[in-house]
N, C-alpha and C positions, 0 to 999 in steps of 0.2 A: 336497402339498407340491408349490410355485414355488416357483422357482432363476431368479435373476435376477440372471445374469453373462454381461458383457462379454466376457472371455475366453475363448477356447473351449479352450485346457489345462484351465484351471480347473476351467470347467464339467462335462468330461467327469470327472473326476479328482470329482464331487462326485456327479454324475450313479452314479458306481463306486461307488460308499460307500453312497449312499442306495437306489438302486432297487430292490433285493430285500425291502425295509420300505415303500415309499412308492408313489404312483402321483406320478409329478412331472410338471410343469408347468416349461418351462423360455421364459425371455424374453432377448434378447440388449439388451434396451433396455428405461431405465427405461417408456417410453409402452408399450412391449410390455405386463410386469412390470402396470403398474397395468390396465389394460385386464381381462388374465386374471386379475386379482387381483378386479375388480368382478364379472366375468359368471361366474364357476367359485369362489365364496370358497373358498381355500382355509383348511385348517388349520393350514400354517407356511410363512412366506415366510422365502428366504435369500432374502440378498439384498445384490450390490455394494451400497459409493457416487458411484466413480465411473462415473459411466454414457451413454452420449448420451441424445439426447434430454434426459430427466428423470435428475438423480441419486435414489439409493436414497436420502435422507433427505426431499427432495421427495415419493418416492413413500409414503414412510410416513406424510409430514404429511396429505398429502390421506388417505389409508387409515384415518388416527384421527380424523380429522374425518366423514366418511361415516356417516352410519345408514345402515346396513343397507336396501340396492336406494334409496336417495337419489340416488346424482349420476349424470347425464348428464353422457357426456365429447359 
């Protein structure tokens, strides 16, 4: 699971809820989350909408356009 969340309290809460069931990658901004999504290819992504760098909507749009292995940042 990839968690893209810039609020530390919310990130901690979500991590606590899911860490016993999933291996979790965390990112505090959209650009880092995008890079982790491309390199790690998580099964699920939980993303905030308003984040520094790239917002969650733009990140999802870019990921949906990707054919696996074709994005080079």
